[in-house]
VOGU-117925 format. One line per 3 residues: number of its first residue (from 1); their letters; for each residue x, y, z of N, C-alpha, C. Coordinates in nm, 4 decimals, padded with zeros to 6 digits. Last residue first. Layout:
// VOGU-117925
NUM = A = X,Y,Z,X,Y,Z,X,Y,Z | ...
***
This chain:
// VOGU-117925
107 = VSM = -03.1318,01.7060,-02.2171,-03.2121,01.6329,-02.3048,-03.3365,01.6353,-02.2379 | -02.9730,01.8207,-02.0224,-03.0278,01.9238,-02.1239,-03.1207,01.8423,-02.2196 | -02.8656,01.6355,-01.8649,-02.9770,01.7231,-01.8005,-03.0296,01.8146,-01.9014
104 = RMI = -02.6831,01.5083,-02.0005,-02.7762,01.4394,-01.9888,-02.8952,01.5443,-01.9431 | -02.4993,01.7385,-02.0362,-02.5586,01.7066,-02.1578,-02.6836,01.5985,-02.1326 | -02.4097,01.7086,-01.7708,-02.4727,01.8352,-01.8321,-02.5376,01.8296,-01.9454
101 = EHY = -02.2880,01.4676,-01.7612,-02.4105,01.4735,-01.6820,-02.4782,01.6000,-01.7472 | -02.0756,01.5168,-01.9309,-02.1866,01.4084,-01.9683,-02.2999,01.4357,-01.8842 | -01.9412,01.7037,-01.7839,-01.9872,01.7521,-01.9193,-02.1022,01.6541,-01.9435
98 = ADV = -01.8869,01.5512,-01.5537,-01.9431,01.6577,-01.5584,-02.0124,01.7192,-01.6874 | -01.6947,01.3470,-01.7095,-01.8150,01.3152,-01.6203,-01.9148,01.4425,-01.6081 | -01.4903,01.5572,-01.7666,-01.5809,01.4765,-01.8901,-01.6843,01.4252,-01.8304
95 = AKS = -01.4039,01.6288,-01.5305,-01.4540,01.7171,-01.6104,-01.5380,01.6523,-01.7360 | -01.2965,01.3690,-01.4217,-01.4196,01.4477,-01.3554,-01.5023,01.5504,-01.4470 | -01.1085,01.3191,-01.5983,-01.2326,01.2326,-01.5986,-01.3428,01.2961,-01.5321
92 = RVK = -00.9274,01.5326,-01.5514,-00.9935,01.5131,-01.6849,-01.1191,01.4248,-01.6720 | -00.8500,01.4345,-01.2856,-00.9291,01.5922,-01.2810,-00.9715,01.5710,-01.4470 | -00.7213,01.2323,-01.3348,-00.8369,01.2320,-01.2647,-00.9183,01.3522,-01.2856
89 = TLM = -00.5085,01.3046,-01.4694,-00.6091,01.2016,-01.5481,-00.7442,01.2080,-01.4514 | -00.3847,01.4571,-01.2910,-00.4327,01.5391,-01.4125,-00.5281,01.4411,-01.4843 | -00.2897,01.2483,-01.1184,-00.4009,01.3662,-01.0602,-00.4607,01.4474,-01.2022
86 = RFS = -00.1356,01.1102,-01.2788,-00.2413,01.0485,-01.2124,-00.3447,01.1432,-01.1963 | 00.0620,01.3023,-01.3209,-00.0013,01.2616,-01.4373,-00.1418,01.1758,-01.3797 | 00.1656,01.3129,-01.0511,00.0946,01.4565,-01.1438,00.0330,01.4172,-01.2113
83 = VDA = 00.2710,01.0635,-00.9972,00.1375,01.1155,-00.9162,00.0956,01.2497,-00.9930 | 00.4510,01.0647,-01.1736,00.3457,00.9632,-01.1881,00.2270,01.0168,-01.1007 | 00.6442,01.2481,-01.1137,00.5723,01.2378,-01.2599,00.4563,01.1492,-01.2547
80 = KDL = 00.7033,01.1683,-00.8739,00.6256,01.3054,-00.8894,00.5613,01.2899,-01.0266 | 00.8316,00.9209,-00.9291,00.7067,00.9142,-00.8386,00.6327,01.0531,-00.8737 | 01.0647,01.0199,-01.0885,00.9375,00.9354,-01.1318,00.8110,00.9148,-01.0932
77 = AIM = 01.1847,01.1576,-00.8906,01.1401,01.2384,-00.9881,01.0320,01.1456,-01.0681 | 01.2581,00.9496,-00.6972,01.1637,01.0723,-00.6624,01.1154,01.1374,-00.7753 | 01.4347,00.8141,-00.8666,01.2949,00.7415,-00.8191,01.2018,00.8525,-00.7767
74 = MEH = 01.6370,01.0059,-00.9020,01.5689,00.9391,-01.0036,01.4263,00.8740,-00.9717 | 01.7277,01.0189,-00.6348,01.6461,01.1391,-00.7044,01.5856,01.0733,-00.8196 | 01.8153,00.7517,-00.6173,01.6890,00.7993,-00.4932,01.6484,00.9144,-00.5777
71 = LNN = 02.0400,00.7050,-00.7769,01.9149,00.6344,-00.8002,01.7752,00.7068,-00.7109 | 02.2804,00.8826,-00.8743,02.1718,00.9060,-00.7862,02.0426,00.8554,-00.8148 | 02.4649,00.8735,-01.0862,02.4735,00.7485,-00.9868,02.3497,00.7694,-00.8835
68 = SRG = 02.5037,01.0064,-01.4020,02.4620,01.0313,-01.2587,02.4361,00.8836,-01.1852 | 02.5761,00.9510,-01.6329,02.6252,01.0720,-01.5964,02.5645,01.0994,-01.4490 | 02.5049,00.6938,-01.7282,02.6089,00.7040,-01.6260,02.6483,00.8185,-01.6038
65 = TAV = 02.2509,00.6465,-01.8911,02.4053,00.6847,-01.9382,02.5082,00.6885,-01.8552 | 02.0657,00.6037,-01.6859,02.0979,00.5062,-01.7801,02.2217,00.5321,-01.8414 | 02.1042,00.8466,-01.5553,02.1395,00.7264,-01.4563,02.1464,00.6247,-01.5728
62 = AAV = 01.9949,01.0241,-01.7590,02.1292,01.0764,-01.6834,02.1587,00.9327,-01.6329 | 01.7402,00.9236,-01.7922,01.8497,00.9376,-01.9054,01.9987,00.9553,-01.8543 | 01.5878,01.0008,-01.5821,01.6216,00.8312,-01.6123,01.7354,00.8292,-01.7080
59 = AED = 01.6248,01.2491,-01.5606,01.6860,01.1760,-01.4557,01.7178,01.0344,-01.5034 | 01.4542,01.3134,-01.8138,01.6120,01.3467,-01.7966,01.6733,01.2589,-01.6744 | 01.2252,01.2281,-01.7167,01.2759,01.1443,-01.8440,01.4381,01.1906,-01.8396
56 = AQK = 01.1742,01.4107,-01.5228,01.1962,01.2497,-01.4767,01.2667,01.1994,-01.5886 | 01.1223,01.6306,-01.6730,01.2464,01.6121,-01.5621,01.2784,01.4828,-01.5387 | 00.9113,01.5717,-01.8469,01.0572,01.5864,-01.8707,01.1704,01.5603,-01.7815
53 = QVM = 00.7213,01.5603,-01.6207,00.7613,01.4414,-01.7038,00.8784,01.4549,-01.7701 | 00.7355,01.8078,-01.5459,00.7732,01.7269,-01.4296,00.7902,01.5943,-01.5150 | 00.6283,01.9218,-01.7690,00.7655,01.9703,-01.7129,00.8114,01.8538,-01.6183
50 = NVQ = 00.3549,01.8273,-01.7868,00.4714,01.8021,-01.9016,00.5959,01.8256,-01.8438 | 00.2828,01.9753,-01.5343,00.2873,01.8117,-01.5512,00.3859,01.7784,-01.6685 | 00.2741,02.2288,-01.6533,00.3510,02.2001,-01.5245,00.3759,02.0403,-01.5368
47 = SVQ = 00.0737,02.2150,-01.8496,00.2248,02.2627,-01.8848,00.3314,02.2115,-01.7784 | -00.1561,02.1565,-01.7150,-00.1045,02.0780,-01.7982,00.0617,02.0891,-01.8538 | -00.1698,02.3955,-01.5615,-00.1214,02.2773,-01.4991,-00.0724,02.1544,-01.6055
44 = ESL = -00.2262,02.5761,-01.7757,-00.1001,02.6068,-01.7055,-00.0691,02.4641,-01.6202 | -00.4708,02.4633,-01.8439,-00.3698,02.4877,-01.9530,-00.2216,02.4966,-01.8725 | -00.6109,02.5276,-01.6155,-00.5797,02.3851,-01.6516,-00.4874,02.3771,-01.7506
41 = FAA = -00.5917,02.8387,-01.6392,-00.5722,02.7435,-01.4948,-00.5235,02.5906,-01.5509 | -00.7322,02.8742,-01.8805,-00.5988,02.9160,-01.8546,-00.5442,02.8433,-01.7431 | -00.9769,02.7484,-01.7878,-00.9231,02.7018,-01.9013,-00.7677,02.7372,-01.8952
38 = FPK = -01.0866,02.9308,-01.6052,-01.0269,02.7750,-01.5639,-00.9442,02.7198,-01.6836 | -00.9339,03.2202,-01.6127,-01.0239,03.1297,-01.6128,-00.9822,02.9961,-01.5948 | -00.8124,03.4003,-01.2754,-00.7996,03.3687,-01.4345,-00.9083,03.2836,-01.4696
35 = SVS = -00.8942,03.4468,-01.0140,-00.8139,03.5666,-01.0969,-00.8013,03.5367,-01.2286 | -01.1496,03.4202,-00.8212,-01.0715,03.3425,-00.9114,-01.0270,03.4622,-00.9956 | -01.1326,03.5377,-00.4741,-01.2046,03.5220,-00.5854,-01.1017,03.4736,-00.7018
32 = HPA = -01.0507,03.5968,-00.1959,-01.0521,03.4390,-00.2427,-01.1136,03.4394,-00.3713 | -01.2479,03.8593,-00.1726,-01.1393,03.7962,-00.1132,-01.1687,03.6428,-00.1594 | -01.3085,04.0752,-00.4588,-01.3532,03.9832,-00.3432,-01.2534,03.8854,-00.3088
29 = DAR = -01.2270,04.1985,-00.6447,-01.1663,04.2201,-00.5296,-01.2418,04.1480,-00.4300 | -01.3484,04.0521,-00.8739,-01.1937,04.0467,-00.8767,-01.1599,04.1034,-00.7332 | -01.6412,03.8620,-00.7959,-01.5784,03.9847,-00.8231,-01.4126,03.9703,-00.7844
26 = GVL = -01.8161,03.6561,-00.7529,-01.7026,03.6475,-00.8563,-01.6284,03.7646,-00.8702 | -02.0947,03.8225,-00.6813,-02.0631,03.6809,-00.7051,-01.9237,03.6934,-00.8005 | -02.1971,03.9882,-00.4097,-02.1393,03.9841,-00.5001,-02.0746,03.8684,-00.5456
23 = GGP = -02.5680,03.9433,-00.2569,-02.3962,03.9620,-00.2516,-02.3358,03.9644,-00.3805 | -02.7872,03.8700,-00.2509,-02.7719,04.0074,-00.3025,-02.6249,04.0284,-00.2930 | -02.7953,03.6683,00.0367,-02.8516,03.7116,-00.0813,-02.8080,03.8512,-00.1224
20 = RME = -02.4581,03.5173,-00.0514,-02.5811,03.5416,-00.0655,-02.6636,03.6136,00.0482 | -02.1543,03.5117,-00.2255,-02.2265,03.5691,-00.1103,-02.3784,03.5805,-00.1290 | -01.9219,03.3485,-00.3646,-02.0509,03.3590,-00.3786,-02.1209,03.3731,-00.2407
17 = VTP = -01.6021,03.3259,-00.5085,-01.6878,03.3552,-00.4012,-01.8356,03.3790,-00.4379 | -01.4675,03.0188,-00.6651,-01.5393,03.1890,-00.6642,-01.6380,03.2042,-00.5950 | -01.1969,02.9017,-00.4867,-01.3189,02.8979,-00.5738,-01.3882,03.0290,-00.5822
14 = RVP = -00.8627,02.8516,-00.5405,-00.9463,02.9112,-00.4683,-01.0907,02.9451,-00.5505 | -00.6131,02.6405,-00.5004,-00.6926,02.6597,-00.5596,-00.8195,02.7344,-00.4891 | -00.2497,02.6729,-00.4647,-00.3691,02.6756,-00.4166,-00.4801,02.7194,-00.5015
11 = PLG = -00.0375,02.4470,-00.6670,-00.0867,02.5914,-00.6327,-00.2119,02.5684,-00.5691 | 00.1837,02.1863,-00.5359,00.0420,02.2246,-00.6131,00.0144,02.3551,-00.5706 | 00.3729,02.1140,-00.3619,00.4065,02.1547,-00.4950,00.3049,02.2200,-00.5652
8 = TIN = 00.2432,01.9347,-00.1850,00.2923,02.0610,-00.1305,00.3410,02.1745,-00.2494 | 00.1737,01.6904,-00.1690,00.1054,01.7695,-00.2784,00.1289,01.9365,-00.2423 | 00.2434,01.3875,-00.1154,00.2823,01.5054,-00.0804,00.2559,01.5999,-00.1898
5 = VPG = 00.0515,01.1019,-00.0044,00.0973,01.1873,-00.1279,00.1520,01.3242,-00.0748 | 00.1304,00.8192,00.2130,00.0770,00.9307,00.1679,00.1325,01.0268,00.0640 | 00.2357,00.5171,00.0407,00.2236,00.5894,00.1589,00.1579,00.7453,00.1298
2 = PM = 00.0579,00.2193,-00.0987,00.1729,00.3241,-00.1003,00.1258,00.4403,00.0053 | 00.0745,-00.1187,-00.0146,00.0000,-00.0087,00.0075,00.0933,00.1223,00.0025
***
């Protein structure tokens, strides 16, 4: 059974502020409001996952070619890449499920 996952490198996610009744929804000056669109945030996260994957590939190549003898750092890089990719896959699956649910509601 794998141990706990360290997610300290992930950026904080702040949901849109919604105050009721008559409150302001998602204003930029509201505390904890979203400062950029979800698509931009998602694109940034995909880029970061890609960067982590490339770093893991470089670590494996360094060990395989003999430029590095540090197996621990290579394994840590591989685990980071694995966890970040699995997290991205889960987010994608949840987004697709939400889309399908919305499509079922509109029919």
